[in-house]
C-alpha positions in Angstrom: 94.1 87.2 147.2 95.5 88.7 144.0 94.6 92.3 143.1 94.6 94.3 139.9 94.5 98.1 139.7 92.1 99.4 137.1 90.9 102.8 135.9 87.3 103.1 134.8 86.3 106.4 133.2 82.9 107.6 132.1 82.5 110.3 129.5 79.5 112.5 129.6 78.2 114.7 126.8 75.0 116.8 127.3 73.8 114.5 130.1 74.4 111.4 127.9 76.9 108.8 129.1 79.3 106.8 126.8 79.4 103.1 127.4 81.5 100.6 125.4 80.9 96.9 124.5 84.0 94.9 125.1 85.1 93.0 122.0 85.7 89.2 121.7 89.4 90.0 121.3 90.0 91.1 124.9 91.1 88.6 127.6 88.2 89.2 130.0 84.6 90.4 130.2 84.0 89.7 126.5 80.7 91.2 125.2 79.9 93.1 128.4 79.3 96.8 128.5 81.8 99.0 130.4 83.2 102.4 130.8 86.6 103.2 129.3 88.9 101.0 131.4 92.4 99.7 131.6 95.1 98.3 133.9 97.3 100.7 135.8 100.9 99.8 134.9 103.7 99.9 137.4 103.4 102.9 139.7 101.7 105.3 137.2 99.1 107.8 138.4 95.5 106.6 137.9 94.5 109.9 136.2 97.3 109.6 133.8 96.3 106.0 132.9 92.6 107.1 132.5 93.6 109.8 129.9 95.8 107.3 128.0 93.0 104.7 127.9 90.4 107.3 126.7 92.7 108.2 123.8 93.6 104.6 123.0 90.1 103.2 123.2 87.9 106.0 121.8 90.3 108.5 120.2 89.4 111.4 122.4 92.5 113.6 123.2 93.2 115.1 126.6 92.3 118.6 125.4 88.8 117.4 124.5 87.9 116.2 128.0 87.5 117.9 131.3 87.7 116.0 134.6 84.5 116.4 136.6 85.1 114.1 139.4 87.5 111.4 140.7 85.9 109.0 143.2 87.6 107.1 146.0 89.2 103.8 145.0 86.8 100.8 145.2 87.5 97.1 145.7 85.3 94.7 143.7 85.3 91.0 143.5 84.4 89.4 140.2 82.5 86.1 140.0 84.6 85.3 136.9 87.8 85.2 138.8 88.2 83.4 142.2 90.6 84.8 144.7 91.0 88.0 142.7 90.0 91.5 143.5 89.8 94.6 141.3 90.9 97.9 142.7 88.9 100.4 140.7 89.8 104.0 140.3 86.7 105.8 138.9 86.7 109.0 136.9 84.0 111.1 135.3 84.9 113.4 132.4 82.9 115.8 130.3 83.4 116.2 126.6 81.5 118.3 124.0 80.3 116.3 121.0 83.4 114.1 120.7 84.0 111.8 117.6 84.3 108.2 118.8 87.0 106.1 117.1 87.0 102.6 118.7 90.1 100.5 118.8 90.1 96.6 118.9 89.2 96.4 122.6 85.6 97.4 122.0 83.1 96.4 119.3 80.3 99.0 119.9 79.4 102.1 121.8 76.2 103.8 122.9 75.4 107.2 124.4 72.7 106.5 127.0 70.8 108.2 129.8 72.3 107.3 133.2 69.1 105.4 134.2 69.3 103.2 131.1 72.5 101.5 132.3 70.5 98.9 134.1 69.2 97.7 130.7 72.7 96.6 129.6 74.7 93.5 130.6 77.7 95.2 132.2 81.0 94.3 133.8 80.6 93.5 137.5 79.5 96.5 139.7 79.6 99.1 136.9 76.5 100.8 138.2 78.0 101.0 141.7 81.2 102.5 140.2 79.2 105.1 138.3 77.0 106.0 141.3 80.1 106.8 143.3 80.8 109.5 140.8 77.3 111.1 140.8 
């Protein structure tokens, strides 16, 4: 079975959680809601990749975020890909009133209450990833 290592970061601001809607320009999971995510390249540290993705996807710099929690790596199968497993490295960050500047990977964003996540069509197991951080 093939495996891809991915970081998924959630950013919290005053008890609200940032979620992003994946654009139709990305390779996978188009139109689904997600955290800030990206593929871990080579042997880089997951936390380093998480901070890079946050800056690239939403324009928040490292000095504007504080790491609250890093959860254990999770393995998730996606119904979209047969014989493929995602190794997810989850992170929760806090930021105070950040300005969101989306890049091409996402078409929309929302600040939601955590319990509202179930009302969105998300990438596989997003709630499970989030709950491992809470």
